[in-house]
C-alpha positions in Angstrom: 83.4 -70.3 -113.7 83.0 -66.6 -113.5 86.7 -66.1 -114.1 86.4 -68.1 -117.4 83.5 -66.0 -118.6 85.3 -62.8 -117.8 88.4 -64.0 -119.6 86.4 -65.0 -122.6 84.7 -61.6 -122.8 88.0 -59.7 -122.5 89.5 -61.9 -125.1 86.6 -61.3 -127.5 86.6 -57.6 -127.0 90.3 -57.2 -127.5 90.2 -59.3 -130.7 87.5 -57.0 -132.2 89.6 -53.9 -131.8 92.8 -55.2 -133.2 95.0 -52.6 -135.0 95.1 -52.8 -138.8 98.5 -52.5 -140.5 99.9 -52.9 -144.0 103.6 -53.6 -144.3 105.4 -50.7 -145.9 102.4 -48.4 -145.6 103.3 -44.9 -144.3 100.2 -43.9 -142.4 101.6 -40.4 -141.5 102.2 -39.6 -145.2 98.7 -40.7 -146.1 96.9 -38.9 -143.3 98.9 -35.7 -143.8 97.7 -35.5 -147.4 94.2 -34.3 -146.6 92.0 -34.1 -149.7 95.0 -35.3 -151.8 96.4 -31.8 -152.0 100.1 -33.0 -151.8 99.7 -35.9 -154.2 101.3 -38.3 -151.7 98.3 -40.6 -151.4 98.6 -41.5 -155.1 102.1 -42.8 -154.5 100.7 -45.2 -151.8 97.5 -46.4 -153.6 99.2 -49.3 -155.3 100.4 -50.7 -152.0 96.8 -50.3 -150.5 95.2 -52.0 -153.5 97.8 -54.9 -153.3 96.5 -55.4 -149.8 92.8 -55.0 -150.7 91.9 -58.4 -149.1 93.4 -57.2 -145.8 90.8 -54.4 -145.7 87.8 -56.5 -146.6 85.8 -57.4 -143.5 87.4 -54.8 -141.3 85.2 -52.4 -139.3 85.1 -48.6 -139.6 87.3 -48.0 -136.5 90.0 -50.2 -137.9 89.9 -48.4 -141.3 90.1 -45.0 -139.5 93.1 -46.3 -137.5 94.9 -47.1 -140.7 93.8 -44.4 -143.2 92.5 -41.7 -140.9 89.2 -39.9 -141.2 87.8 -40.0 -144.8 87.7 -36.9 -146.9 84.0 -37.6 -147.5 81.5 -40.1 -146.3 78.1 -41.0 -147.7 75.3 -42.9 -146.1 73.4 -45.0 -148.5 70.2 -47.1 -148.2 70.0 -50.0 -145.8 72.6 -48.5 -143.5 75.4 -48.9 -146.0 78.2 -46.3 -145.7 81.0 -45.1 -148.1 84.3 -43.7 -147.0 86.0 -41.7 -149.8 89.7 -40.7 -149.7 90.8 -38.2 -152.4 94.0 -39.1 -154.2 94.1 -36.0 -156.5 93.8 -32.5 -155.2 90.2 -31.7 -154.2 88.3 -28.4 -154.3 89.8 -27.4 -151.0 93.3 -27.5 -152.4 95.2 -24.6 -154.0 96.3 -26.8 -156.9 92.8 -28.0 -157.7 91.9 -28.3 -161.4 88.2 -28.1 -161.9 87.9 -29.9 -165.2 90.1 -32.9 -164.3 88.5 -36.1 -163.0 89.9 -36.7 -159.6 91.1 -40.2 -158.5 89.8 -41.6 -155.2 89.7 -44.6 -153.0 86.2 -45.7 -151.9 85.5 -48.2 -149.2 81.9 -49.5 -149.1 80.7 -50.7 -145.7 77.8 -53.1 -145.3 75.0 -52.7 -142.8 77.1 -54.4 -140.1 79.8 -51.8 -140.5 82.3 -54.1 -142.3 84.2 -53.3 -145.5 82.4 -55.0 -148.3 84.1 -53.5 -151.3 87.4 -51.6 -152.0 87.3 -49.5 -155.2 90.0 -47.3 -156.8 88.6 -44.8 -159.2 91.0 -43.0 -161.5 
């Protein structure tokens, strides 16, 4: 009986930490474009938004494994969290334009740490 319980626990834990992938998504290109300085993220955003449903319900670690660390994150009331990925050059970039509205991808996590909303602002 103990073997079955151990097997069930291992199976449950391994399913929770499954790797998140999107076919055709170049993770290296995305993560190397910190703050959107190179403009490469903007070329990949259509693919990400076409797979928006794949991101919904995923946890923060799964999102970080796919998209890397966010450029910004915000903590909101009731333990909600936002991950923000810049698509246009941010203020840390040499090619930053101050009066231009910057595009970004925002992922909203609920209090359980799961993606609740995927928003692309342009």
